[in-house]
TORDRENDO-406672 format. One line per 8 residues: number of its first residue (from 1); their letters; for each residue x, y negated, z of C-alpha. Coordinates in steps of 0.02 Angstrom, whole numbers. Example, Ala and Ser with C-alpha at 12.3 -4.5 7.8 and 13.67 -1.06 7.14 Angstrom:
TORDRENDO-406672
1) as) 615,225,390 | 684,53,357
This chain:
TORDRENDO-406672
1) mgwqrrmg) 9,0,5 | 77,-160,-36 | 95,-324,63 | 188,-463,5 | 200,-647,35 | 243,-797,-60 | 321,-958,29 | 331,-862,199
9) aaagplga) 501,-911,207 | 465,-1068,182 | 535,-1218,297 | 408,-1321,416 | 249,-1291,464 | 222,-1150,304 | 318,-1020,374 | 350,-913,525
17) sgeassge) 511,-988,633 | 581,-817,669 | 600,-853,865 | 605,-730,1009 | 455,-742,1128 | 467,-843,1280 | 396,-688,1377 | 244,-801,1444
25) pvtvelwi) 48,-720,1392 | 30,-836,1279 | 152,-987,1185 | 57,-1125,1100 | 163,-1247,982 | 123,-1394,892 | 214,-1470,729 | 311,-1617,790
33) sgawvdit) 422,-1745,689 | 472,-1579,587 | 481,-1455,717 | 385,-1358,812 | 365,-1404,1020 | 324,-1290,1131 | 154,-1364,1244 | 130,-1198,1331
41) aytmvrdd) 152,-1283,1466 | -6,-1406,1453 | -116,-1280,1441 | -213,-1160,1545 | -178,-1269,1688 | -332,-1382,1735 | -386,-1227,1837 | -340,-1037,1865
49) sgsiritr) -493,-991,1764 | -433,-1073,1590 | -431,-972,1444 | -399,-1002,1248 | -518,-921,1138 | -482,-881,958 | -601,-808,830 | -544,-757,642
57) gmrdegsq) -616,-672,494 | -766,-623,465 | -918,-665,588 | -1045,-501,519 | -1036,-363,395 | -1125,-457,277 | -1020,-627,277 | -887,-710,211
65) tehataal) -721,-730,282 | -746,-923,378 | -605,-1031,448 | -517,-969,600 | -560,-1064,767 | -474,-1102,940 | -525,-1186,1074 | -412,-1248,1206
73) qlrntdgr) -392,-1383,1338 | -216,-1476,1356 | -167,-1581,1518 | -157,-1763,1465 | -121,-1869,1630 | 35,-1953,1516 | -104,-1994,1346 | 23,-1887,1240
81) fsprnpsg) -113,-1801,1176 | -211,-1943,1138 | -179,-1992,945 | -209,-2165,965 | -123,-2210,1120 | 26,-2317,1084 | 106,-2293,1260 | 90,-2088,1217
89) pyfgligr) 261,-1990,1179 | 162,-1926,1033 | 109,-2085,964 | 97,-2098,772 | 149,-1914,764 | -19,-1804,803 | -179,-1828,726 | -303,-1749,608
97) ntplrisv) -235,-1575,560 | -72,-1577,647 | -19,-1396,634 | -38,-1302,796 | 2,-1084,811 | -32,-980,946 | 74,-812,976 | 84,-682,1123
105) pdgmggks) 215,-575,1144 | 232,-424,1014 | 311,-300,1151 | 476,-300,1057 | 544,-475,1114 | 476,-554,970 | 313,-677,931 | 138,-595,874
113) yrlwgevs) 48,-747,798 | -142,-731,835 | -173,-902,744 | -94,-1041,625 | -210,-1178,611 | -239,-1372,605 | -316,-1472,737 | -466,-1538,685
121) dwaqgwdt) -536,-1621,853 | -436,-1715,989 | -572,-1735,1115 | -525,-1851,1264 | -613,-1802,1427 | -574,-1868,1606 | -659,-1882,1772 | -697,-2060,1864
129) sgndvwtd) -564,-2051,1987 | -434,-2053,1833 | -321,-1919,1905 | -404,-1781,1806 | -378,-1801,1607 | -384,-1677,1466 | -380,-1649,1301 | -510,-1527,1219
137) vevsgiir) -423,-1480,1066 | -505,-1387,922 | -401,-1307,812 | -466,-1241,619 | -392,-1123,490 | -342,-1178,344 | -507,-1111,261 | -601,-1272,355
145) rlaqgpap) -498,-1389,245 | -495,-1304,94 | -690,-1292,92 | -716,-1472,116 | -596,-1510,-38 | -654,-1582,-221 | -698,-1490,-355 | -543,-1519,-488
153) ersviysa) -577,-1683,-591 | -505,-1597,-751 | -503,-1446,-865 | -428,-1275,-826 | -295,-1308,-976 | -289,-1490,-951 | -214,-1443,-768 | -92,-1318,-852
161) itdpllpq) -30,-1453,-968 | -16,-1590,-851 | 26,-1519,-671 | 173,-1533,-680 | 207,-1648,-835 | 341,-1592,-917 | 469,-1716,-975 | 466,-1670,-1164
169) vvaywpce) 284,-1722,-1194 | 293,-1887,-1268 | 93,-1885,-1323 | -52,-1796,-1255 | -239,-1805,-1303 | -356,-1698,-1210 | -494,-1745,-1344 | -630,-1703,-1190
177) dpaestql) -696,-1867,-1189 | -892,-1884,-1165 | -1010,-1923,-1304 | -1021,-2092,-1273 | -843,-2139,-1315 | -766,-2254,-1431 | -594,-2186,-1445 | -509,-2008,-1372
185) asalvsgs) -388,-2054,-1234 | -216,-2011,-1192 | -182,-1908,-1046 | -8,-2004,-1039 | -2,-2181,-940 | 112,-2248,-1091 | 11,-2175,-1234 | -110,-2248,-1349
193) pmrwsgtp) -264,-2186,-1375 | -339,-2062,-1539 | -454,-2141,-1650 | -565,-2099,-1782 | -613,-2127,-1957 | -815,-2070,-2000 | -923,-2007,-1869 | -847,-1857,-1756
201) tlasydgf) -976,-1758,-1639 | -895,-1782,-1490 | -910,-1663,-1338 | -1001,-1526,-1437 | -884,-1378,-1450 | -883,-1284,-1290 | -815,-1109,-1365 | -656,-1133,-1283
209) kasdplpd) -682,-1080,-1088 | -523,-1167,-1008 | -574,-1342,-1085 | -732,-1459,-1069 | -798,-1488,-1229 | -707,-1547,-1398 | -765,-1648,-1526 | -827,-1575,-1714
217) lslatlsg) -725,-1647,-1856 | -853,-1615,-1995 | -885,-1769,-2032 | -695,-1863,-1949 | -525,-1881,-1959 | -434,-1908,-1792 | -261,-2013,-1807 | -144,-2046,-1649
225) gvaryddp) -3,-2166,-1657 | 151,-2104,-1540 | 249,-2222,-1432 | 431,-2259,-1499 | 552,-2120,-1407 | 722,-2065,-1446 | 765,-1961,-1572 | 774,-1767,-1550
233) tstqvrfl) 833,-1641,-1592 | 674,-1530,-1588 | 480,-1572,-1619 | 333,-1471,-1569 | 166,-1514,-1596 | 24,-1409,-1531 | -165,-1400,-1511 | -322,-1293,-1504
241) asfpadgl) -433,-1268,-1659 | -578,-1189,-1679 | -619,-1128,-1897 | -781,-1079,-1945 | -825,-909,-2005 | -819,-955,-2189 | -646,-1050,-2176 | -625,-1219,-2275
249) sngkvlca) -624,-1285,-2455 | -444,-1253,-2524 | -313,-1378,-2472 | -417,-1449,-2325 | -267,-1527,-2210 | -299,-1472,-2041 | -141,-1576,-1983 | -33,-1709,-2034
257) idqfdysp) 138,-1756,-1944 | 238,-1912,-1965 | 400,-1949,-1919 | 517,-2102,-1937 | 587,-2110,-2109 | 765,-2110,-2061 | 852,-2097,-2243 | 768,-2140,-2419
265) gsaqfwel) 703,-1971,-2514 | 707,-1880,-2348 | 573,-1793,-2245 | 440,-1897,-2182 | 280,-1797,-2150 | 218,-1632,-2159 | 53,-1558,-2196 | -43,-1403,-2122
273) yyttdtks) -185,-1345,-2237 | -295,-1225,-2284 | -295,-1106,-2413 | -431,-982,-2490 | -308,-857,-2564 | -247,-805,-2410 | -373,-881,-2289 | -238,-942,-2170
281) ltlsqhds) -139,-1103,-2191 | 17,-1158,-2241 | 149,-1303,-2199 | 221,-1414,-2340 | 363,-1539,-2303 | 373,-1735,-2400 | 462,-1865,-2425 | 378,-2036,-2390
289) vgselgva) 286,-2040,-2587 | 204,-1866,-2554 | 326,-1777,-2662 | 350,-1602,-2599 | 532,-1559,-2516 | 594,-1374,-2540 | 455,-1234,-2524 | 313,-1218,-2420
297) lphtldvr) 314,-1106,-2279 | 135,-993,-2285 | 69,-893,-2160 | -50,-745,-2175 | -144,-721,-2038 | -338,-742,-2093 | -390,-895,-1977 | -591,-880,-2014
305) grqlyvsi) -686,-878,-1856 | -551,-875,-1753 | -510,-994,-1600 | -322,-1028,-1596 | -186,-1112,-1505 | -85,-1178,-1653 | 86,-1233,-1648 | 211,-1336,-1773
313) efsengts) 372,-1325,-1730 | 545,-1381,-1792 | 704,-1358,-1721 | 878,-1458,-1795 | 1026,-1322,-1846 | 1172,-1409,-1906 | 1128,-1480,-2086 | 965,-1382,-2097
321) ltravrlt) 793,-1359,-2000 | 720,-1216,-1922 | 534,-1210,-1949 | 378,-1121,-1868 | 210,-1096,-1873 | 141,-989,-1738 | -54,-943,-1705 | -102,-879,-1558
329) dvnsgvty) -288,-803,-1550 | -345,-866,-1387 | -471,-716,-1356 | -340,-594,-1387 | -171,-674,-1329 | -82,-587,-1462 | 25,-742,-1566 | 62,-729,-1750
337) satdtafl) 235,-823,-1829 | 279,-884,-1980 | 458,-958,-1979 | 607,-1016,-2113 | 747,-1124,-2146 | 730,-1292,-2253 | 910,-1349,-2297 | 969,-1545,-2298
345) tqvsrvtr) 829,-1622,-2184 | 817,-1651,-2004 | 689,-1716,-1852 | 665,-1906,-1806 | 542,-1967,-1707 | 362,-1932,-1726 | 256,-2073,-1752 | 67,-2020,-1788
353) vqfgpasr) -26,-1866,-1784 | -201,-1850,-1876 | -321,-1704,-1897 | -436,-1709,-2055 | -367,-1821,-2169 | -361,-1824,-2361 | -206,-1729,-2419 | -39,-1862,-2468
361) svvglggt) 38,-1740,-2583 | 77,-1799,-2754 | 69,-1622,-2811 | -34,-1443,-2773 | -224,-1431,-2704 | -271,-1618,-2648 | -376,-1586,-2503 | -523,-1703,-2457
369) qylpgvai) -538,-1782,-2276 | -646,-1689,-2148 | -666,-1530,-2067 | -819,-1444,-2081 | -857,-1327,-1930 | -678,-1371,-1852 | -652,-1427,-1664 | -486,-1502,-1617
377) ghvtveta) -417,-1530,-1447 | -278,-1518,-1315 | -140,-1604,-1441 | 28,-1618,-1373 | 175,-1691,-1460 | 341,-1633,-1384 | 525,-1659,-1398 | 574,-1482,-1367
385) vtatnalg) 522,-1303,-1423 | 446,-1178,-1295 | 378,-1018,-1262 | 220,-991,-1336 | 142,-906,-1183 | 197,-1070,-1077 | 20,-1104,-1023 | -1,-939,-948
393) vrlnpige) -166,-869,-938 | -231,-1059,-910 | -242,-1047,-1102 | -396,-937,-1049 | -425,-876,-901 | -561,-726,-983 | -510,-559,-896 | -379,-622,-772
401) ragrrvqr) -372,-507,-620 | -446,-564,-487 | -314,-538,-361 | -199,-622,-487 | -332,-775,-498 | -321,-792,-317 | -124,-789,-304 | -136,-935,-443
409) lcgeeaip) -249,-1051,-380 | -158,-1029,-201 | 21,-1074,-305 | -92,-1231,-388 | -159,-1300,-231 | 50,-1252,-149 | -42,-1136,-36 | 81,-989,31
417) vdwigdld) -30,-827,4 | 16,-645,61 | -70,-505,-19 | -126,-306,14 | -129,-190,-107 | -112,-219,-293 | -156,-368,-376 | -180,-317,-553
425) dtvamgaq) -293,-147,-492 | -432,-286,-476 | -566,-316,-580 | -575,-437,-734 | -650,-612,-707 | -746,-699,-813 | -707,-920,-862 | -637,-1011,-707
433) grsnplal) -761,-1143,-675 | -766,-1311,-618 | -782,-1282,-412 | -660,-1322,-273 | -512,-1181,-263 | -596,-1101,-115 | -763,-1073,-198 | -655,-994,-367
441) mrecvead) -565,-897,-220 | -721,-817,-170 | -799,-792,-331 | -663,-665,-349 | -693,-601,-181 | -868,-544,-230 | -824,-490,-398 | -679,-362,-336
449) ggmlyest) -761,-341,-165 | -613,-347,-79 | -559,-485,59 | -496,-652,88 | -420,-688,263 | -297,-817,337 | -127,-792,372 | -76,-733,534
457) avlglgyr) 128,-760,483 | 98,-938,392 | -8,-1066,387 | -118,-1002,213 | -212,-884,151 | -207,-698,101 | -301,-575,-1 | -327,-386,8
465) trgslygq) -412,-292,-112 | -552,-169,-125 | -419,-37,-183 | -317,-63,-37 | -463,-20,86 | -480,161,11 | -409,297,103 | -325,222,227
473) dpalvldy) -241,322,392 | -314,236,552 | -212,74,607 | -275,106,765 | -335,245,872 | -423,239,1047 | -465,355,1162 | -654,328,1228
481) aaynlaav) -600,458,1382 | -448,355,1411 | -541,192,1453 | -446,95,1329 | -614,19,1282 | -696,-162,1382 | -838,-129,1322 | -946,17,1266
489) pvpveddq) -964,56,1086 | -1147,11,1070 | -1221,108,918 | -1347,-3,786 | -1481,101,716 | -1570,-40,600 | -1591,-86,443 | -1503,-259,440
497) rvqnkvti) -1385,-203,313 | -1475,-78,217 | -1458,-114,13 | -1537,24,-92 | -1578,-62,-246 | -1466,-197,-313 | -1460,-301,-485 | -1300,-365,-559
505) tvngvsat) -1309,-525,-686 | -1163,-595,-782 | -1190,-693,-918 | -1369,-694,-930 | -1361,-487,-932 | -1408,-370,-799 | -1401,-194,-756 | -1488,-109,-594
513) yeetegal) -1427,33,-499 | -1550,122,-366 | -1522,255,-247 | -1695,345,-269 | -1645,508,-155 | -1596,537,31 | -1632,460,185 | -1607,279,148
521) stalppag) -1661,288,-18 | -1800,177,-116 | -1946,327,-83 | -2079,275,46 | -2038,337,216 | -2030,482,280 | -1937,547,115 | -1825,354,124
529) vgaygtdv) -1846,187,191 | -1946,101,45 | -1865,-23,-84 | -1731,-151,1 | -1665,-252,-163 | -1543,-384,-194 | -1498,-491,-335 | -1309,-533,-368
537) tlnlsstd) -1231,-653,-496 | -1045,-602,-528 | -920,-700,-635 | -840,-562,-748 | -760,-536,-905 | -883,-422,-966 | -1076,-401,-988 | -1060,-211,-1020
545) tvvlrdqa) -1200,-125,-934 | -1078,18,-886 | -978,-108,-791 | -1118,-197,-712 | -1200,-42,-666 | -1056,19,-595 | -1040,-142,-488 | -1212,-102,-420
553) awrvhlgt) -1191,50,-379 | -1035,22,-286 | -1151,-114,-176 | -1284,32,-154 | -1168,132,-91 | -1104,21,47 | -1289,-30,91 | -1353,160,82
561) vdearhpq) -1227,240,220 | -1327,342,336 | -1249,308,509 | -1239,215,672 | -1161,39,635 | -1050,0,797 | -1035,-198,759 | -918,-224,896
569) isvnlahp) -760,-143,988 | -678,-219,1112 | -528,-202,1214 | -438,-274,1352 | -227,-267,1344 | -227,-308,1510 | -279,-153,1538 | -178,-20,1624
577) sfvanpal) -207,107,1466 | -131,-19,1370 | 11,-90,1482 | 67,92,1510 | 57,115,1303 | 158,-21,1230 | 132,68,1067 | -60,47,1071
585) rraalalr) -36,-145,1125 | 78,-155,991 | -45,-89,869 | -187,-173,930 | -93,-345,902 | -33,-309,717 | -217,-256,649 | -253,-347,488
593) qgdrvqiq) -401,-376,433 | -493,-235,323 | -363,-96,427 | -449,59,517 | -501,79,670 | -544,254,763 | -621,303,911 | -612,479,984
601) nppawlpp) -693,554,1114 | -852,486,1112 | -989,488,1240 | -1109,662,1230 | -1235,563,1191 | -1162,505,1037 | -1114,611,885 | -971,703,903
609) qaidqlil) -858,639,764 | -733,483,785 | -817,311,771 | -728,268,609 | -740,73,582 | -650,-55,473 | -601,-227,546 | -681,-379,479
617) gvegtish) -639,-495,608 | -579,-521,788 | -620,-642,943 | -482,-658,1065 | -487,-718,1235 | -315,-772,1303 | -294,-798,1485 | -175,-804,1630
625) fqhrlvft) -211,-615,1664 | -302,-543,1514 | -299,-520,1338 | -451,-469,1263 | -493,-427,1081 | -686,-402,1003 | -668,-336,853 | -798,-358,733
633) capaspyt) -837,-204,618 | -913,-111,479 | -922,71,434 | -758,141,339 | -832,306,294 | -891,211,114 | -711,174,79 | -648,367,111
641) vgvldspd) -661,403,-76 | -570,549,-159 | -446,556,-309 | -463,669,-429 | -319,788,-456 | -224,719,-302 | -177,849,-177 | -275,786,-41
649) arldtpgs) -451,784,-147 | -586,896,-150 | -746,927,-227 | -904,954,-127 | -1021,1084,-182 | -1212,1054,-236 | -1272,1129,-71 | -1238,1272,42
657) eltaavss) -1355,1327,183 | -1338,1456,334 | -1395,1635,293 | -1450,1625,492 | -1447,1545,642 | -1294,1521,742 | -1259,1497,929 | -1150,1364,1001
665) sataltva) -1001,1485,1029 | -1003,1566,855 | -831,1558,770 | -896,1626,591 | -1034,1566,491 | -1130,1638,352 | -1175,1521,195 | -1241,1534,33
673) psagestl) -1269,1419,-115 | -1432,1320,-87 | -1590,1355,-168 | -1541,1329,-383 | -1372,1315,-339 | -1231,1448,-383 | -1062,1352,-332 | -962,1455,-198
681) wttdpaga) -824,1372,-88 | -643,1396,-112 | -554,1558,-36 | -371,1480,-72 | -271,1452,81 | -181,1315,25 | -358,1211,36 | -373,1245,205
689) pwdiqvgg) -427,1160,337 | -551,1054,308 | -718,963,399 | -880,1011,364 | -1046,941,438 | -1172,1076,516 | -1328,999,590 | -1263,857,652
697) evltvtev) -1112,935,716 | -919,917,644 | -843,1094,617 | -653,1134,555 | -658,1259,409 | -505,1370,452 | -511,1516,316 | -670,1567,180
705) qfvvqdgf) -706,1745,148 | -809,1816,44 | -953,1920,129 | -963,2036,-3 | -783,2053,-127 | -792,2204,-261 | -667,2198,-425 | -750,2360,-488
713) drtqtsgw) -578,2436,-529 | -632,2589,-470 | -707,2759,-561 | -896,2807,-488 | -1033,2911,-542 | -1209,2908,-491 | -1216,2740,-395 | -1096,2610,-365
721) gtaesgqt) -986,2673,-217 | -925,2566,-87 | -860,2376,-106 | -685,2336,-68 | -738,2221,76 | -829,2387,145 | -1002,2370,106 | -1091,2508,19
729) wtttggsa) -1175,2480,-131 | -1376,2536,-131 | -1477,2538,-282 | -1643,2514,-309 | -1737,2580,-487 | -1711,2710,-603 | -1597,2867,-565 | -1444,2879,-487
737) tdyyvegv) -1364,2939,-651 | -1424,2773,-730 | -1296,2683,-611 | -1096,2716,-614 | -905,2610,-635 | -775,2628,-758 | -634,2546,-699 | -491,2478,-798
């Protein structure tokens, strides 16, 4: 199981200090003047019953991860914890969202962090005498701040190009301007707008899901001037282009690039135009009067009906010029390239870029102006040639894995990120909408079925994949009989989490899965419980009904767990059973969201098998004398999944029944396939042992033998004789001579 971290070793409040524990029951540290300051001496000192209460994770089985919280009181007689007290030693150094962390000894000389958060409230308090002055501090995990963050102002691809804006970008026109605009604004402070002739239909094409709507150039030509810059040795012009299914008329100029005329007769402009013969694009090179210089560079990719990211590249190589036209299919991610070398020419600074102009070539096809059915956007002019995949998945986030999107979003927001599991083994997401980063992450969590969590090793987030929850070994094993529990694990038998009919909708396409058989099926009582339905809308890359039905079936699987729930499991780390067993205490402190915990030897009035749960969240209370942990839990059984062909995998039979009643002391059972079934149990000794459940009791099978076993490898007349397992065959009907065995 993978557990990795990005920026976990970062300096300052982002990463763990690596300091040794003081040995005190709790350590509270505040980030002041670029360093962690131990303020433990000011905590839990107003009275002997002072405590620190911490919550993390999910509050219940059906919720999402909420921001962690901590509540504590600080002695404030000198005013140091009054942010606006000018005489206080921390004046100007503390305030809203000052980082704070809380730890306890981990039992190995280090710290076990219980919370990394930010102070969201400094509530002042005092008595009338002025002798008792305190501050009630509320600490919140990073999710609180992220939940209040704004949605991004611009599109995914705009952010990809501008954050960070590379120094080689000398012009950028996003072309995402609203319909009422009178020009297309430059994204650069020093850039000039792109203007048009004719009538473009602005903000009309929404086929590029990483972009806001772009202009259609059916009746318009675009032209953008480029501010003066030093002559480069390379030029790169890139843009998005959507082509109509029928293509264009012969010679239509998609893009024209003008450069400074450095020498009479030299290359002054290039035209990238459409040809009906190849149904592709061709690059030609011209002098100031339109004469073609050298040979044209043809591409062979059929561009009809495609969404492309077009890259036109020129690089000086001695006295020659390396030219390239690279067409990246936005939907498939495949790049198709055509390259050549033009001799006795060089690049100078670009002065203008046009889309849809009439051809200025004095020879050739002479294409007319405008580009019917073509949309253009995100035009950049650069002084260096970069990789065509420089924008990464942000060129088209559709198909991005949920775990990788969480990782990317955290990176874009400079949020340290942990993860547990394989991020590539998560579901493929749909387009990235215009929501704040936390909402986008939660969209991934809902689609994949994993867990978002706040890291306890860094002021950041983490993601636990659904796959990492499968087939875990217990991270903590408690013994009810050994008094490991601080409160009885009360079972809950209700219908709060039942869902036996789920409909999943993606981009308007829906599929439903319904459980029609079993104790929690949609059948009316007593055969089932009746219909408990829910509709869920997900952001997935696929609208295939098989994919949607699988999503629905998983949710029904979680909602039809036919066992009692144990919403809370409580322990007290100050109990003698933990004090005497440091390993048990360390295991409890090390529990992560999604880890598996078991309670063995439950009381006789509960089912005999171990109580098996997953940790969803935790509430901790730390005082001078105790450290209580109350875990919020959900059944672990849905995540006990088999993997075909794995060494530990077993397939159950369709059904087996006892042939006769047995006593509580029986050590052998006789079973037969249920009515209408014929599948037998394995007799391979290598398959044993395994557990079975009979009438609510859990039994361990150590060996399986056939009741009757006979290979009929003997010779016998007037009957079948004696079976290899010792029983004598009897016959019914006919005469004795009708029955015989001729073994081979």
